[in-house]
Structures are given as structure tokens and as C-alpha cells.
C-alpha positions as CSV (number, residue, x, y, z in Angstrom):
1,M,23.7,131.6,-15.2
2,L,27.0,130.7,-13.6
3,N,25.2,129.0,-10.7
4,R,23.1,126.9,-13.1
5,L,26.3,125.8,-14.9
6,Q,28.0,124.9,-11.5
7,F,24.8,123.0,-10.5
8,F,24.8,121.1,-13.8
9,A,28.5,120.2,-13.5
10,V,27.9,118.8,-10.0
11,E,25.0,116.7,-11.3
12,I,27.1,115.4,-14.2
13,K,29.8,114.4,-11.7
14,K,27.2,112.6,-9.6
15,I,26.0,110.7,-12.6
16,K,29.5,109.7,-13.6
17,M,30.4,108.6,-10.0
18,K,27.2,106.6,-9.9
19,S,28.0,104.9,-13.2
20,I,31.5,104.1,-12.1
21,Q,30.3,102.7,-8.9
22,L,27.8,100.5,-10.7
23,L,30.5,99.3,-13.1
24,I,32.9,98.5,-10.2
25,L,30.1,96.6,-8.4
26,F,29.2,94.7,-11.5
27,I,32.9,93.6,-12.1
28,L,33.2,92.6,-8.4
29,L,30.1,90.5,-8.7
30,I,31.4,88.8,-11.8
31,T,34.7,88.1,-10.1
32,L,33.1,86.8,-7.0
33,S,30.7,84.5,-8.9
34,N,33.6,83.0,-10.7
35,R,35.3,82.2,-7.4
36,L,32.2,80.9,-5.8
37,Y,31.0,78.6,-8.7
38,G,32.5,75.6,-10.4
39,Q,36.0,74.6,-11.3
40,E,38.1,75.6,-14.2
41,I,37.2,74.0,-17.5
42,K,40.0,73.2,-19.9
43,L,39.8,72.4,-23.5
44,I,41.8,69.2,-23.3
45,A,39.5,67.9,-20.5
46,L,36.5,68.6,-22.8
47,I,38.1,66.7,-25.6
48,H,38.7,63.7,-23.4
49,S,35.2,63.8,-22.1
50,A,33.7,64.0,-25.6
51,L,35.8,61.0,-26.7
52,A,34.6,59.0,-23.7
53,N,30.9,60.1,-24.1
54,S,30.4,59.7,-27.9
55,G,28.5,56.6,-29.0
56,N,29.8,57.0,-32.5
57,I,33.4,56.7,-31.3
58,R,32.5,53.6,-29.3
59,A,30.9,52.2,-32.4
60,V,34.0,52.7,-34.6
61,R,36.2,51.3,-31.9
62,T,33.9,48.2,-31.9
63,D,34.6,47.9,-35.6
64,I,38.3,47.8,-34.8
65,E,37.8,44.9,-32.3
66,I,35.8,43.1,-35.0
67,A,38.6,43.6,-37.5
68,K,41.1,42.2,-34.9
69,L,38.9,39.1,-34.5
70,Q,38.8,38.7,-38.3
71,T,42.6,38.8,-38.3
72,S,42.7,36.2,-35.5
73,S,40.3,34.1,-37.5
74,A,42.5,34.2,-40.6
75,Y,45.5,33.1,-38.4
76,Q,43.5,30.2,-37.2
77,K,43.5,28.7,-40.7
78,Y,47.0,27.5,-39.8
79,L,45.6,25.4,-36.9
80,P,44.7,21.7,-37.3
81,D,41.2,20.9,-38.7
82,L,39.7,18.0,-36.7
83,S,36.2,16.9,-37.5
84,L,33.9,13.9,-36.6
85,S,31.9,12.3,-39.4
86,Y,29.1,9.8,-39.2
87,N,26.5,8.4,-41.6
88,Y,24.1,5.5,-41.7
89,R,22.8,4.6,-45.1
90,Y,20.8,2.0,-47.0
91,N,22.3,0.8,-50.3
92,A,19.3,0.1,-52.5
93,I,21.7,-1.0,-55.3
94,I,24.8,-2.7,-54.1
95,P,27.8,-1.8,-56.3
96,T,29.0,-4.7,-58.5
97,Q,32.5,-5.4,-59.8
98,I,33.7,-7.8,-62.5
99,I,36.2,-10.1,-60.9
100,P,38.6,-12.4,-63.0
101,V,38.0,-15.4,-60.9
102,G,39.7,-17.6,-63.4
103,Q,43.0,-16.1,-62.5
104,F,42.8,-17.7,-59.0
105,N,42.7,-21.3,-60.4
106,P,45.8,-23.5,-60.3
107,I,45.6,-23.2,-64.0
108,P,44.6,-19.6,-64.8
109,T,41.7,-19.0,-67.1
110,D,39.9,-15.9,-68.5
111,E,36.7,-16.6,-66.5
112,K,35.1,-13.5,-65.0
113,R,32.1,-13.1,-62.6
114,P,30.1,-10.1,-61.4
115,I,30.4,-9.9,-57.6
116,K,28.5,-7.5,-55.3
117,F,30.7,-5.7,-52.8
118,G,29.0,-4.4,-49.6
119,T,25.7,-5.0,-47.8
120,E,22.3,-3.3,-47.9
121,W,22.9,-1.5,-44.6
122,Q,26.1,0.4,-43.8
123,Q,27.4,2.7,-41.0
124,N,30.6,4.9,-41.2
125,S,32.1,7.0,-38.4
126,G,35.5,8.4,-37.6
127,L,37.8,11.4,-37.0
128,N,39.3,13.4,-39.8
129,L,42.4,15.5,-39.4
130,F,44.0,18.0,-41.7
131,Q,47.0,20.1,-40.8
132,P,48.1,22.7,-43.5
133,L,51.9,22.8,-43.9
134,I,52.3,25.1,-46.9
135,D,49.4,27.3,-48.0
136,F,50.2,30.7,-49.4
137,S,46.6,31.7,-49.7
138,I,46.2,31.7,-45.9
139,K,49.2,34.0,-45.6
140,S,47.7,36.3,-48.1
141,R,44.3,36.4,-46.3
142,V,46.1,37.2,-43.1
143,A,47.8,40.1,-44.8
144,E,44.4,41.3,-46.1
145,S,42.9,41.2,-42.6
146,R,45.8,43.2,-41.2
147,I,45.3,45.9,-43.9
148,N,41.6,45.9,-43.2
149,E,42.4,46.4,-39.5
150,K,44.5,49.5,-40.5
151,L,41.6,50.8,-42.5
152,K,39.3,50.5,-39.5
153,N,41.9,52.2,-37.3
154,N,42.0,55.1,-39.8
155,D,38.2,55.3,-39.8
156,A,38.3,55.5,-36.0
157,A,41.0,58.2,-36.1
158,S,38.9,60.1,-38.6
159,A,35.8,60.0,-36.4
160,E,37.9,61.0,-33.4
161,R,39.4,63.9,-35.4
162,D,36.0,65.1,-36.4
163,L,34.7,65.0,-32.8
164,K,37.8,66.8,-31.5
165,L,37.4,69.5,-34.2
166,E,33.7,69.9,-33.2
167,V,34.7,70.4,-29.6
168,I,37.4,72.9,-30.5
169,K,34.9,74.8,-32.6
170,S,32.3,74.9,-29.9
171,Y,35.0,75.9,-27.3
172,T,36.0,78.7,-29.7
173,N,32.4,79.8,-30.0
174,I,32.1,80.0,-26.2
175,W,35.3,82.1,-26.0
176,L,34.0,84.5,-28.7
177,R,30.6,84.7,-27.1
178,E,32.1,85.5,-23.7
179,E,34.3,88.2,-25.3
180,Q,31.2,89.6,-27.1
181,L,29.3,89.4,-23.9
182,H,31.9,91.4,-22.1
183,S,31.9,94.1,-24.9
184,A,28.1,94.1,-24.8
185,E,28.2,94.7,-21.0
186,L,30.4,97.7,-21.4
187,D,28.3,98.9,-24.3
188,T,25.2,98.7,-22.2
189,L,26.7,100.6,-19.3
190,R,27.9,103.3,-21.7
191,T,24.6,103.7,-23.4
192,S,22.9,103.7,-20.0
193,R,25.1,106.6,-18.9
194,T,24.2,108.5,-22.0
195,K,20.5,107.9,-21.5
196,E,20.7,109.1,-17.9
197,L,22.7,112.1,-18.9
198,F,20.2,113.0,-21.6
199,T,17.3,112.5,-19.2
200,V,18.8,114.9,-16.7
201,K,19.4,117.5,-19.4
202,S,16.0,117.0,-20.8
203,K,14.5,118.0,-17.5
204,E,16.6,121.1,-17.6
205,G,15.3,121.9,-21.1
206,K,18.7,121.6,-22.7
207,V,18.0,118.4,-24.7
208,L,15.1,117.8,-27.0
209,K,12.7,115.0,-26.4
210,T,13.7,113.4,-29.8
211,E,17.3,113.3,-28.6
212,V,16.3,111.5,-25.4
213,N,14.2,109.0,-27.4
214,K,17.2,108.4,-29.6
215,A,19.4,107.7,-26.6
216,I,16.8,105.3,-25.2
217,L,16.5,103.5,-28.5
218,N,20.3,103.2,-28.6
219,H,20.3,101.8,-25.1
220,N,17.5,99.4,-25.9
221,N,19.5,98.1,-28.9
222,A,22.5,97.6,-26.6
223,L,20.3,95.7,-24.2
224,S,18.9,93.6,-27.0
225,N,22.3,92.8,-28.3
226,Y,23.5,91.8,-24.8
227,R,20.5,89.5,-24.4
228,A,21.1,87.9,-27.8
229,V,24.8,87.3,-27.1
230,S,23.9,85.9,-23.6
231,S,21.4,83.5,-25.2
232,S,23.9,82.5,-27.9
233,L,26.5,81.7,-25.2
234,T,24.0,79.6,-23.3
235,R,23.0,77.7,-26.4
236,E,26.6,77.0,-27.2
237,K,27.2,75.6,-23.7
238,I,24.1,73.4,-24.1
239,Y,25.7,72.1,-27.3
240,M,29.0,71.5,-25.5
241,G,27.2,69.6,-22.9
242,F,25.7,67.4,-25.7
243,L,29.2,66.7,-27.1
244,T,31.0,66.0,-23.8
245,G,28.3,64.6,-21.6
246,I,29.1,67.3,-18.9
247,S,26.1,68.6,-17.1
248,L,24.8,72.1,-18.2
249,E,25.0,73.3,-14.6
250,N,28.7,72.6,-14.5
251,L,29.3,74.4,-17.8
252,L,27.2,77.4,-16.8
253,D,28.9,77.7,-13.4
254,G,32.4,76.8,-14.4
255,T,35.2,79.1,-15.5
256,F,36.6,78.4,-19.0
257,D,40.3,78.5,-19.5
258,F,40.9,80.3,-22.8
259,S,44.7,80.3,-22.6
260,P,45.0,78.3,-25.9
261,F,43.8,81.4,-27.7
262,S,45.8,84.0,-25.8
263,E,49.0,82.1,-26.3
264,D,48.7,81.9,-30.1
265,L,48.5,78.1,-30.1
266,L,46.2,78.4,-33.1
267,K,48.9,79.9,-35.3
268,T,50.7,77.6,-37.7
269,G,53.2,78.3,-40.4
270,N,53.1,74.8,-41.9
271,S,52.5,75.2,-45.6
272,D,53.4,71.5,-46.3
273,P,50.6,69.2,-45.1
274,L,51.3,66.2,-43.0
275,L,49.7,63.8,-45.4
276,D,49.9,60.8,-43.1
277,S,47.9,62.7,-40.5
278,I,45.1,63.5,-42.9
279,P,42.5,60.7,-42.8
280,S,41.1,61.2,-46.3
281,V,44.6,60.8,-47.8
282,K,45.6,58.0,-45.5
283,S,42.3,56.1,-46.2
284,L,42.9,56.2,-50.0
285,R,46.5,54.9,-49.5
286,I,45.3,52.0,-47.3
287,R,42.5,51.1,-49.7
288,A,45.1,51.0,-52.6
289,E,47.3,48.8,-50.4
290,L,44.4,46.5,-49.7
291,L,43.6,46.2,-53.4
292,E,47.3,45.3,-54.1
293,Q,47.1,42.6,-51.5
294,Q,43.8,41.3,-53.0
295,K,45.6,41.0,-56.3
296,Q,48.2,38.9,-54.5
297,S,45.5,36.8,-52.9
298,E,44.0,36.0,-56.3
299,R,47.3,34.8,-57.6
300,M,47.8,32.7,-54.5
301,K,44.6,30.7,-55.2
302,H,46.3,28.5,-57.8
303,T,49.5,27.9,-55.8
304,P,50.3,24.4,-54.5
305,T,49.1,23.5,-51.0
306,I,50.7,20.8,-48.9
307,G,49.2,19.4,-45.7
308,F,49.1,16.4,-43.4
309,E,45.9,14.4,-43.3
310,G,44.7,11.4,-41.4
311,F,41.6,9.3,-40.5
312,L,40.7,7.0,-37.7
313,G,37.3,5.3,-37.7
314,A,35.2,2.2,-38.3
315,N,32.6,0.8,-40.8
316,Q,29.6,-1.5,-40.1
317,F,28.1,-3.8,-42.7
318,T,24.8,-5.7,-42.2
319,D,22.2,-7.3,-44.4
320,T,19.4,-6.1,-42.1
321,F,18.7,-3.0,-40.1
322,N,20.6,-3.6,-36.9
323,P,22.8,-0.7,-35.8
324,I,24.1,-2.5,-32.7
325,L,24.8,-5.9,-34.3
326,S,28.0,-7.3,-32.8
327,D,31.0,-8.4,-34.8
328,S,29.9,-6.3,-37.7
329,W,32.2,-3.3,-37.2
330,Y,35.6,-3.1,-39.0
331,G,38.3,-0.5,-38.2
332,S,39.8,1.9,-40.8
333,S,42.6,4.4,-40.6
334,Y,45.2,6.2,-42.6
335,V,47.8,9.0,-42.4
336,G,49.5,10.7,-45.3
337,L,50.8,13.8,-47.0
338,S,48.3,15.7,-49.1
339,F,49.3,17.8,-52.2
340,R,46.9,19.9,-54.2
341,F,47.6,22.0,-57.3
342,Q,44.8,23.7,-59.1
343,I,45.2,23.4,-62.9
344,L,41.9,24.6,-64.2
345,S,39.1,26.6,-62.6
346,G,35.7,27.8,-63.6
347,S,36.6,31.4,-62.5
348,S,39.2,33.5,-64.4
349,I,41.9,34.7,-62.0
350,K,43.5,36.8,-64.7
351,N,40.3,38.7,-65.3
352,R,39.8,39.4,-61.6
353,V,43.4,40.6,-61.3
354,N,43.0,43.0,-64.2
355,Q,39.8,44.4,-62.5
356,L,41.8,45.0,-59.3
357,K,44.6,46.7,-61.3
358,L,42.1,49.1,-62.7
359,E,40.7,49.8,-59.3
360,V,44.2,50.5,-58.0
361,K,44.8,52.9,-60.9
362,G,41.5,54.7,-60.2
363,L,42.4,55.1,-56.5
364,Q,45.8,56.5,-57.4
365,Y,44.1,59.2,-59.5
366,S,41.8,60.0,-56.6
367,L,44.8,60.1,-54.2
368,D,46.7,62.5,-56.4
369,D,43.6,64.7,-56.7
370,E,43.0,64.6,-53.0
371,M,46.6,65.6,-52.2
372,N,46.5,68.5,-54.7
373,S,43.2,69.6,-53.2
374,V,44.6,69.6,-49.7
375,S,47.7,71.6,-50.7
376,N,45.6,74.1,-52.6
377,K,43.2,74.5,-49.7
378,I,46.0,75.1,-47.3
379,L,47.5,77.9,-49.5
380,L,44.1,79.5,-49.8
381,L,43.5,79.4,-46.1
382,M,46.9,80.9,-45.4
383,E,46.2,83.8,-47.8
384,E,42.7,84.3,-46.2
385,I,44.2,84.3,-42.7
386,K,46.7,87.0,-43.8
387,Q,43.9,89.2,-45.2
388,I,41.7,88.7,-42.2
389,E,44.6,89.5,-39.8
390,Y,45.2,92.7,-41.7
391,Q,41.6,93.7,-41.6
392,A,41.2,92.8,-37.9
393,G,44.3,94.9,-37.2
394,L,42.8,98.0,-38.9
395,S,39.5,97.4,-37.2
396,K,41.2,97.3,-33.8
397,Q,42.9,100.6,-34.5
398,N,39.6,102.1,-35.6
399,I,38.0,100.9,-32.3
400,K,40.7,102.7,-30.3
401,L,40.3,105.9,-32.3
402,L,36.5,105.8,-32.1
403,E,36.6,105.0,-28.4
404,E,38.9,108.0,-27.9
405,N,36.7,110.2,-30.0
406,L,33.7,109.0,-28.0
407,S,35.3,109.9,-24.7
408,L,36.4,113.3,-26.0
409,N,33.0,114.1,-27.5
410,Q,31.3,113.1,-24.2
411,D,33.4,115.8,-22.5
412,R,32.6,118.2,-25.3
413,F,28.9,117.4,-25.0
414,D,29.1,118.0,-21.2
415,K,30.5,121.4,-22.0
416,G,27.8,122.1,-24.6
417,Q,30.3,122.1,-27.5
418,I,28.5,119.5,-29.6
419,N,24.9,118.5,-29.9
420,A,23.3,115.2,-28.7
421,Y,23.0,113.7,-32.2
422,D,26.7,113.9,-32.7
423,L,27.3,112.0,-29.5
424,I,24.8,109.3,-30.4
425,S,26.2,109.0,-33.9
426,D,29.7,108.4,-32.3
427,E,28.2,105.6,-30.1
428,I,26.5,104.0,-33.1
429,D,29.8,104.1,-35.1
430,F,31.6,102.6,-32.2
431,Q,29.1,99.8,-31.9
432,K,29.3,99.0,-35.6
433,E,33.1,99.0,-35.6
434,L,33.1,96.8,-32.5
435,S,30.7,94.4,-34.1
436,K,32.8,94.3,-37.3
437,F,35.9,93.6,-35.2
438,N,34.2,90.7,-33.4
439,E,33.1,89.2,-36.7
440,K,36.7,89.4,-38.1
441,R,38.2,87.9,-35.0
442,A,35.7,85.0,-35.1
443,E,36.4,84.5,-38.8
444,L,40.1,84.5,-38.1
445,V,39.9,81.9,-35.4
446,Y,37.7,79.7,-37.5
447,K,40.1,79.9,-40.4
448,Q,43.1,79.1,-38.2
449,I,41.3,76.0,-36.8
450,E,40.4,75.0,-40.3
451,L,44.1,75.4,-41.4
452,I,45.3,73.3,-38.4
453,N,42.8,70.6,-39.3
454,N,43.5,70.5,-43.1
455,S,47.3,70.5,-42.6
456,G,47.2,67.5,-40.3
457,D,48.4,69.5,-37.3
458,L,45.4,68.8,-35.1
459,S,47.2,66.1,-33.1
460,S,50.2,68.4,-32.5
461,F,47.8,71.2,-31.4
462,I,46.2,68.8,-28.8
463,D,49.7,67.6,-27.7
464,N,50.6,71.3,-27.1
465,L,47.5,71.7,-24.9
466,R,48.6,68.7,-22.8
467,K,52.1,70.2,-22.4
468,N,50.7,73.5,-21.3
469,E,48.8,71.7,-18.5
470,L,52.1,70.2,-17.1
């Protein structure tokens, strides 16, 4: 009996040594592959690549350029307006005027005669010039264009923020999947060792066939989980390639730098949101500013305008159709100061201004509601993060305890102090707790990212990433 126990102990040691050697070899292969394959991949580089690759970002930046051109076009209203006019017409009925011809006699009389002025055929051509000197409506339209440009810039910033956030989320998923993959590797090695141990003992008649089958099932579940996590990691890298335009081969071969997560860059204690950094709030403020300026523009429509105008041209008068008849052209020109003041108009400016006032009031209500919503969401997220951190901390302690129990029970099982079912139950409990911890950690990271985004700290987070690269 003693010899059989000694033989069994030697076999167990061989199995343990074999498992340890396989584990060391596996770790060395992973380390070597990381050295042989692609370069280090940093989060900030992925963000820059995504911004350069996104067609939507290029589209909103095009909108900014269009808005700038519209502002430039509004400015050009201050430039001189020079035009060339020409017309050739036939006067079917020549205008007639009543002339007091009697007044031209040496002795004036009241005699009057109808006299036609003009000819049947007439040409007019010349240059018209108008230079605005004072026009408050132009200034108001320029201000509108500037505000609209700010609105387009905010739209672009919002689109860029959404893309940056999507890249950060995908990067976080890759980090979590790789952590889960590492845990799945260790889990697979542990269940493999248990399966081998049960197989050996089954041949010696010390373990029931049902216990061996249970160990095999447990190992198969570990393999299935490893395969699922590996596939999920690959899919996430495919999505990252779609966002950034980086080839899948480089993402699969490269080594990701996950220091932003290890250095607690995701933590923020800012309970007061940076409202000017939140696109939804900023957009409402700019839209309210635009409406206020439109009110001003409406009022400027009836303000006086002063400008310089001039004309230089010639007119032709003929009784027959002859466009090139000589000595029939007569010059014409004038220069002067133009003043215009609108007294009555078919449209009601007061009514339009009142409409804009109501729109501003409605936007202000929306702005107040949005700011309250942002503040409320931040407080809720901070409370959720505290709760998840507490649960994750307990789960981490449980994992250490279960891992310790599993190691002790493996030794006890080797000594025959517990049965196989107890050991397998410990493995299952350990796997469940590890899965629970991974879920809590993922939930924690997602909530931290959401808090950074909702509090307007995303730009600061990215700036910190840049500083860490220096």
C-alpha cells in the first residue's frame, strides 16, 4: 500500500511539473510573439487616426468651410457694386407731354401743345456703380454669419467628440477582452491539469468515471469560454480597424499600450460639469445667440442706408431700326449720394421680432433643462461608480479567497482528504466569481468613461494622454 502511495505521489509530481513547463512555455511564446510582431499601439495614435480616417468628420469640417465662405460673402456686401446694363427697345407708343409753348413767345400766352418726346427705336447702355457707406443691415448679417460659423464649429466638435468616445470605448473593450483572455488561458490550464489528474486516478480506480466526465465538461467549458473571448477580441479589433482605418493585420500583430487604465487616468472627481465643453449645452447657447442676432437683423431692416452711386453711359434714338447709325448716340452720366429710409413695408417686422423672442424663450427653457439633466446624470454616475467600485473590491477579495481555497483543496485532494466533486465545485465557484469580477470591472470602466464624457472632461483626458507620451 505504501509503495502504491509513493508511486502515485511521483506521478502527481510529474503531472504538476509537466503543467508548469507547459505554462512557462506558453508565457514565453506570448512574450516572444509580442517582441517579434508589430509596434506598440497607443490610444492617442488611434484617436488621431480615426479623426483623419472618418468621412463624417471631413463632411462636418466641409460645413465649417462653407460657413466661412458665407461670412466672407456677407463681408463683400461692403464692396462696390458695379454692373453693366444694356437694352434695345421699340417704343410702339411714344410718350407725349403737354408743353406751354405760349410761354416762349415774346409776349407770353397760355397756348399749350402736345409734343412727343423720343423716337420709335432706342438703345441704352452704361455702367452703374453703388458703394454702400452706412448700412447697418450688412453689419447685422455679418454678425449672423459669424454666429452660424460658431454653430458649425460646435457641430464639428460634437462629431469629433462622439468619434473619440467611440474609439476610447473600443480601446477599453480590447483591454477588457485581453484581460479576460489572459484569465481564460489560466483557467483553461488549471482545468486541463484537473482533467489530467482525474484521468490518471481513474486508471488507478480511485476516481469514478462520472467524476472524470465532470472534469472534462468543466475543461470543455473553459475552452469554449477561451474561444468566445478570443473571437470577441478579434471582432473588437476589426471594429477598431473600421474606426481608425488601420489594417487588421497591424491591430492583430501590434501590442496595445493600456497604461491609461493602469494609471487611473479614467478617474475624475469633478462633480461640476464644464458646460462650455458639452456640445449639447453649447449648441443651445449658440442657437439662442443666433436668434438674438436675427432679432437685431429684423430691426435693422428699416434703418436708413446711405451710399454713393453713379452712372456713365449713352443713349441712341432713331426713327428706324439702325443700331449702328452714326451721330445718334448721346452721352449720359451722373454721380451722387443716395439716401434710403423705409417708412412702410408689406411685412411686419414687429411680428417677426415677437416670434424670435418666443423662440429664444423656448431655447432658454431647453437650455435650463439640459443643464439640470447633465448635472443630475453626473451625480447618478458618481454614485453608481462608488457602488460598482465597492462591489468590484469585494469580488476581488472573493477571488483571492476562492483561489487560495482551490489551491489548498487541490493539495487535500491529492492526499485523498476530499472527493473530486468538492474540487470541481471549487473550480466552478472560482470561474463564476472571476466572471462576475470581469463584468464589474467592465461596468466600472464604462461608467468612468461616461462620466468623463458627460462632465466635459474628455478633452482634458486626451490632453493627459498626450502628456504621458512626452
